[in-house]
RODO-2510 file (C-alpha; in nm, 4 decimals, decimal comma):
residues 148
     n   res          X          Y          Z
     1     x     7,2647     3,2922     4,3673
     2     x     7,3638     3,6410     4,5075
     3     x     7,1292     3,5800     4,7704
     4     x     7,2608     3,2574     4,8450
     5     x     7,6118     3,3146     4,9070
     6     x     7,4989     3,6760     5,1138
     7     x     7,2617     3,4330     5,3441
     8     x     7,5731     3,1996     5,3928
     9     x     7,8016     3,4659     5,4840
    10     x     7,5028     3,6201     5,7287
    11     x     7,5192     3,2519     5,8519
    12     x     7,8594     3,2322     5,9271
    13     x     7,8333     3,5983     6,0789
    14     x     7,6165     3,4335     6,3508
    15     x     7,8340     3,1345     6,3757
    16     x     8,1044     3,3714     6,4575
    17     x     7,8726     3,5316     6,7364
    18     x     7,9211     3,2164     6,9259
    19     x     8,2840     3,2266     6,9186
    20     x     8,3597     3,6002     7,0391
    21     x     8,1157     3,4646     7,3752
    22     x     8,3289     3,2325     7,3962
    23     x     8,6333     3,4011     7,4152
    24     x     8,4714     3,7186     7,5739
    25     x     8,4222     3,4705     7,8658
    26     x     8,8053     3,3573     7,8147
    27     x     8,8947     3,7014     7,8755
    28     x     8,7263     3,7859     8,0873
    29     x     8,7822     3,4649     8,3216
    30     x     9,1894     3,5150     8,2922
    31     x     9,1364     3,8825     8,2909
    32     x     8,9048     3,9125     8,5917
    33     x     8,6691     4,1637     8,4298
    34     x     8,3430     4,2333     8,2490
    35     x     8,4918     4,5828     8,1775
    36     x     8,8459     4,4799     8,0719
    37     x     8,7618     4,1661     7,8754
    38     x     8,4785     4,4075     7,6591
    39     x     8,7763     4,6788     7,5814
    40     x     9,0045     4,4599     7,4916
    41     x     8,6962     4,3045     7,2105
    42     x     8,6426     4,6081     7,1084
    43     x     9,0723     4,7184     7,0963
    44     x     9,1148     4,4491     6,9007
    45     x     8,7866     4,4962     6,6819
    46     x     8,8758     4,8792     6,6197
    47     x     9,2531     4,7774     6,4875
    48     x     9,1265     4,5516     6,2388
    49     x     8,8654     4,7529     6,0886
    50     x     9,1312     5,0803     6,0980
    51     x     9,3507     4,8305     5,8909
    52     x     9,0510     4,7395     5,6245
    53     x     8,9584     5,0603     5,6371
    54     x     9,2964     5,2161     5,4905
    55     x     9,3541     4,9616     5,2552
    56     x     8,9899     5,0235     5,1141
    57     x     8,8866     5,3758     5,1762
    58     x     9,0489     5,6338     4,9371
    59     x     8,8545     5,9464     5,1308
    60     x     8,8231     5,9321     5,4511
    61     x     8,5284     6,1879     5,5515
    62     x     8,5938     6,5235     5,7355
    63     x     8,4098     6,7859     5,9666
    64     x     8,1397     6,8476     5,7202
    65     x     8,0277     6,4385     5,6280
    66     x     8,0343     6,4316     6,0669
    67     x     7,8559     6,7179     6,1558
    68     x     7,5800     6,5920     5,9033
    69     x     7,5470     6,2883     6,1383
    70     x     7,1984     6,2308     6,3121
    71     x     7,3030     6,2960     6,6869
    72     x     7,1529     5,9829     6,7813
    73     x     7,3721     5,7892     6,5173
    74     x     7,6406     5,8383     6,7325
    75     x     7,5000     5,5597     6,9851
    76     x     7,5587     5,3224     6,7715
    77     x     7,8087     5,1951     6,9291
    78     x     7,6751     5,1902     7,2927
    79     x     7,4546     4,8692     7,1352
    80     x     7,7674     4,6883     7,0373
    81     x     7,9340     4,7146     7,4219
    82     x     7,6059     4,6421     7,5581
    83     x     7,5607     4,3064     7,3395
    84     x     7,9391     4,2552     7,3981
    85     x     7,9264     4,2977     7,7598
    86     x     7,6081     4,1089     7,7716
    87     x     7,6930     3,8274     7,6558
    88     x     8,0770     3,7780     7,8042
    89     x     7,8215     3,7772     8,1398
    90     x     7,5142     3,6107     8,0508
    91     x     7,6409     3,3423     7,7375
    92     x     7,8304     3,1038     7,9454
    93     x     7,5314     3,0824     8,2268
    94     x     7,2560     3,0551     7,9987
    95     x     7,4486     2,8405     7,7304
    96     x     7,4768     2,9516     7,3771
    97     x     7,1640     2,8144     7,2408
    98     x     6,9349     2,9554     7,4966
    99     x     7,1240     3,3230     7,4644
   100     x     7,1386     3,3309     7,1289
   101     x     6,7864     3,2096     7,0681
   102     x     6,6569     3,4978     7,2890
   103     x     6,9114     3,7765     7,0842
   104     x     6,7260     3,6892     6,8284
   105     x     6,4117     3,7040     6,9753
   106     x     6,5214     4,0087     7,0225
   107     x     6,5748     4,1134     6,7022
   108     x     6,2621     3,9689     6,5711
   109     x     6,0405     4,2150     6,7356
   110     x     6,2594     4,4642     6,7362
   111     x     6,2624     4,4138     6,3755
   112     x     5,8828     4,3752     6,3147
   113     x     5,8236     4,7211     6,4704
   114     x     6,1111     4,8778     6,3073
   115     x     6,0152     4,7653     5,9790
   116     x     5,6246     4,7871     6,0512
   117     x     5,7008     5,1902     6,1291
   118     x     5,9438     5,2622     5,8737
   119     x     6,2255     5,4305     6,1492
   120     x     6,5928     5,3715     6,1196
   121     x     6,6912     5,4308     5,7922
   122     x     6,4212     5,1036     5,7287
   123     x     6,1798     5,1127     5,4846
   124     x     5,8107     5,0275     5,5968
   125     x     5,6711     4,6984     5,5677
   126     x     5,4473     4,6391     5,7608
   127     x     5,3621     4,3892     6,0042
   128     x     5,1728     4,0973     5,8150
   129     x     4,9923     3,7968     5,9545
   130     x     5,2908     3,5345     5,8045
   131     x     5,5596     3,8036     5,9949
   132     x     5,3253     3,7406     6,3570
   133     x     5,3433     3,3765     6,3185
   134     x     5,7084     3,3889     6,1892
   135     x     5,7620     3,5369     6,5792
   136     x     5,5478     3,3231     6,6965
   137     x     5,7702     3,0203     6,5903
   138     x     6,0738     3,2305     6,7143
   139     x     5,9004     3,2195     7,0527
   140     x     5,7947     2,8532     7,0368
   141     x     6,1617     2,7765     6,9948
   142     x     6,2764     3,0029     7,2243
   143     x     6,0583     2,7748     7,4877
   144     x     6,1742     2,4717     7,3560
   145     x     6,5448     2,5420     7,3546
   146     x     6,4597     2,6592     7,7001
   147     x     6,3026     2,3593     7,8369
   148     x     6,5712     2,0976     7,6737
***
């Protein structure tokens, strides 16, 4: 039952990405720049996360914890920023289905590699024929969506 609930939450988060793309496109149109629309997106998101953190985190990390963070991990927000800025421009041009299909394809390919090599805190899970077939089905889906 827990997997079903977590899967539903994940699907709802995915649906929220489409809403986010549309709202960011509206911000871009109104404010005139992708960078400004993206900043608004992150400022609002940061404010929401600060409220949640204040309400739920009993002890905030200090300098020792911050110093222990691997250097590369500090760049994680860069990928979120690239996604937000890229989706703001590409989503309306490609359409919601094609844009998200392509991002899912990128995620599947990257996930196969990350799992196979067991990097970035993921446990190693070798690429199997089943996983490759699943990725191939995603490619077929992207091609079908692109030709529609």
